[in-house]
Backbone as CSV, one residue per row, in Angstrom:
resi,resn,N_x,N_y,N_z,CA_x,CA_y,CA_z,C_x,C_y,C_z
1,MET,0.191,-18.857,13.585,-1.064,-17.588,12.740,0.195,-16.937,11.831
2,ASN,-0.517,-17.200,10.654,0.315,-16.237,9.445,0.468,-14.992,9.324
3,THR,0.732,-14.140,9.515,0.210,-12.722,9.456,1.007,-11.887,7.954
4,LYS,0.414,-11.162,7.337,1.104,-10.852,6.000,0.967,-8.888,6.113
5,ARG,1.866,-8.126,6.307,1.722,-6.936,5.918,0.684,-6.212,4.574
6,VAL,0.532,-4.983,4.841,-0.529,-4.782,3.969,0.773,-4.493,2.611
7,GLY,1.880,-3.636,2.903,2.689,-3.318,1.810,3.679,-4.794,1.149
8,GLN,3.574,-5.817,2.097,4.068,-6.993,1.402,2.897,-7.726,0.592
9,ILE,1.459,-7.539,0.616,0.518,-8.190,0.240,0.415,-7.260,-1.497
10,LEU,0.697,-5.955,-1.216,0.756,-5.219,-2.593,1.769,-5.638,-3.347
11,LYS,2.539,-5.434,-2.904,3.824,-6.099,-3.293,4.168,-7.097,-4.051
12,GLU,3.913,-8.414,-3.401,3.694,-9.745,-3.977,2.618,-9.802,-4.708
13,SER,1.580,-8.994,-4.840,0.528,-8.926,-5.899,1.168,-8.071,-7.247
14,ARG,1.600,-7.519,-6.985,2.300,-6.903,-8.296,3.450,-7.440,-9.040
15,GLU,4.143,-8.295,-8.041,4.883,-8.788,-8.811,4.817,-10.438,-9.231
16,ASP,3.620,-10.749,-8.875,2.752,-12.097,-9.276,2.155,-11.541,-10.270
17,LYS,2.331,-10.303,-10.854,0.947,-9.785,-12.017,2.214,-9.463,-13.158
18,LYS,3.232,-9.697,-12.615,4.756,-9.033,-13.378,4.787,-8.067,-14.060
19,LEU,4.676,-6.982,-12.518,4.377,-5.577,-13.216,5.250,-4.541,-12.665
20,SER,5.882,-3.572,-12.341,6.662,-3.419,-12.256,6.482,-1.475,-11.683
21,VAL,6.975,-1.295,-10.645,6.532,0.099,-9.833,5.849,1.147,-10.662
22,LYS,6.748,1.310,-11.633,6.630,1.726,-12.648,5.207,1.834,-13.803
23,ASP,4.634,0.402,-14.031,3.438,0.143,-14.351,2.005,0.347,-13.658
24,VAL,2.707,0.355,-12.667,1.500,0.729,-11.256,1.185,2.069,-11.145
25,SER,2.374,2.981,-11.166,2.330,3.963,-10.993,1.761,5.335,-12.342
26,LYS,1.591,4.613,-13.170,1.003,4.830,-14.574,-0.510,4.269,-14.640
27,GLU,-0.769,3.288,-13.851,-2.268,2.470,-13.866,-2.590,3.704,-13.153
28,THR,-2.580,3.823,-11.949,-2.761,4.822,-10.583,-3.156,6.060,-10.743
29,ASN,-1.852,6.698,-11.526,-1.747,7.609,-11.403,-0.891,8.586,-9.854
30,ILE,-0.098,7.437,-9.116,-0.010,6.969,-7.992,2.002,8.053,-8.081
31,ALA,2.489,8.654,-8.286,4.173,8.791,-8.164,4.889,7.312,-7.726
32,ALA,5.796,7.151,-8.538,6.432,5.852,-7.675,6.874,5.947,-6.632
33,LYS,7.346,6.721,-6.452,8.354,7.130,-4.655,7.144,6.626,-3.614
34,TYR,5.787,7.038,-3.930,4.508,6.751,-2.807,4.220,4.989,-3.463
35,ILE,4.464,4.677,-4.678,4.055,2.712,-4.564,5.408,2.273,-3.653
36,ILE,6.335,2.775,-3.742,7.763,2.254,-2.920,7.219,2.524,-1.319
37,ALA,6.552,4.111,-1.427,6.472,3.769,0.123,4.962,3.203,1.011
38,LEU,4.231,3.038,-0.145,3.219,2.052,0.383,3.475,0.723,0.574
39,GLU,4.456,-0.187,-0.383,5.417,-1.700,-0.734,6.021,-1.523,0.821
40,THR,6.856,-0.693,0.873,7.628,-0.326,1.917,7.573,-0.242,3.610
41,GLU,5.706,0.295,3.671,5.163,1.061,4.468,5.955,2.296,5.411
42,ASP,6.750,3.003,4.384,7.353,4.156,5.043,6.547,5.284,4.918
43,TYR,5.136,5.259,5.763,4.309,5.826,5.567,4.846,7.946,5.785
44,SER,6.142,8.138,6.408,6.572,9.005,6.496,6.868,10.059,5.228
45,GLN,6.541,8.982,3.587,6.684,9.626,2.914,5.580,10.366,2.727
46,PHE,4.572,10.381,3.515,3.160,11.350,2.449,3.376,12.390,3.110
47,PRO,2.732,13.502,2.715,2.304,14.614,3.298,1.448,15.005,4.423
48,ALA,0.849,14.191,4.384,-0.668,13.642,5.320,-1.389,11.954,5.519
49,GLU,-1.638,11.866,6.628,-2.506,10.476,6.279,-3.383,10.362,5.306
50,THR,-4.376,11.560,5.379,-4.869,11.005,4.099,-4.734,10.906,2.966
51,PHE,-3.713,11.074,1.634,-2.536,10.926,0.835,-2.584,9.658,1.144
52,ALA,-1.904,8.645,2.059,-1.728,7.418,2.635,-2.667,6.746,2.424
53,LEU,-3.794,6.627,2.740,-5.358,5.961,2.582,-5.183,6.392,1.581
54,GLY,-5.448,7.362,0.713,-6.386,7.193,-0.837,-5.138,6.619,-1.610
55,PHE,-3.903,6.669,-1.750,-3.249,5.892,-2.327,-3.535,5.152,-2.055
56,LEU,-3.411,4.086,-0.749,-3.378,2.409,-0.911,-5.051,2.356,-1.247
57,LYS,-6.284,3.279,-0.740,-7.200,2.459,-1.706,-7.040,2.474,-2.816
58,ASN,-6.572,3.330,-3.589,-6.398,3.891,-5.246,-5.939,2.685,-5.894
59,TYR,-4.349,1.981,-5.204,-3.696,0.996,-5.469,-4.147,-0.347,-5.320
60,ALA,-5.144,-0.365,-4.349,-5.763,-1.925,-3.865,-6.441,-1.668,-5.182
61,SER,-7.395,-1.062,-5.791,-8.798,-0.568,-6.307,-8.220,-1.587,-7.740
62,HIS,-6.974,-0.970,-7.743,-6.343,-1.167,-9.459,-5.888,-2.384,-9.500
63,HIS,-5.366,-3.099,-8.083,-4.819,-4.460,-7.940,-5.460,-5.137,-7.325
64,PRO,-6.633,-5.540,-7.294,-7.190,-5.873,-6.230,-6.422,-7.252,-5.206
65,VAL,-6.602,-7.109,-4.060,-5.744,-8.038,-2.893,-7.083,-7.419,-1.770
66,HIS,-7.146,-8.825,-0.803,-7.992,-8.617,0.506,-6.762,-7.300,1.302
67,VAL,-7.370,-6.823,1.638,-6.895,-5.691,2.574,-7.485,-5.089,3.515
68,PRO,-8.065,-5.295,4.577,-9.016,-4.727,5.370,-8.982,-2.582,5.222
69,THR,-10.256,-2.620,5.806,-10.116,-1.176,5.504,-9.582,-0.462,6.099
70,PRO,-8.805,0.131,5.617,-7.330,1.130,5.768,-7.627,2.384,6.926
71,THR,-9.712,2.857,7.201,-9.654,3.560,7.939,-10.023,2.632,9.264
72,GLN,-9.477,1.202,9.764,-9.640,0.656,10.474,-8.183,0.340,11.489
73,TYR,-6.883,1.139,11.016,-6.085,1.146,11.184,-4.849,2.441,10.904
74,PRO,-5.121,3.351,11.556,-4.539,4.268,11.564,-2.320,4.266,11.747
75,LEU,-2.080,5.295,10.061,-1.046,4.844,9.366,-0.304,5.651,10.847
76,PHE,-0.659,6.974,11.716,0.629,8.071,11.623,0.210,7.676,13.246
77,GLU,-0.335,7.195,14.089,-0.788,7.097,15.249,0.314,6.151,16.480
78,SER,1.282,4.959,15.327,1.950,4.019,15.469,2.540,3.915,14.893
79,SER,4.296,3.116,15.770,5.087,3.504,14.722,4.862,1.672,14.421
80,GLN,4.270,1.156,14.827,3.622,-0.342,14.492,3.706,-0.807,12.846
81,PRO,4.319,-1.240,11.818,3.429,-1.488,10.149,2.163,-2.255,11.021
82,LEU,1.241,-2.196,9.472,-0.018,-2.628,9.164,0.077,-3.990,9.318
83,LEU,-0.636,-4.671,9.982,-0.789,-6.170,9.654,-1.866,-6.970,9.420
84,LEU,-1.813,-7.901,8.503,-2.735,-9.024,8.434,-3.122,-9.886,8.593
85,LEU,-4.060,-10.447,9.288,-4.167,-11.745,10.626,-4.440,-12.749,9.312
């Protein structure tokens, strides 16, 4: 079974559209450091889980990709990155 992580899917989608982190940052009004944190799944960069979930939803809505509902996958309760099946 081929699994991809959420960050990998977001980054691949952005790169497929030939967009830079700066481009996505401007479109979504999310600071570039948080775009990078989402793509690398470094959720420790966010002040709270609510920010990470909100930014993930915002990013995905501007760059539609198939990402499961973020609330189904707690980001801060486990050290394991999110996986998509």
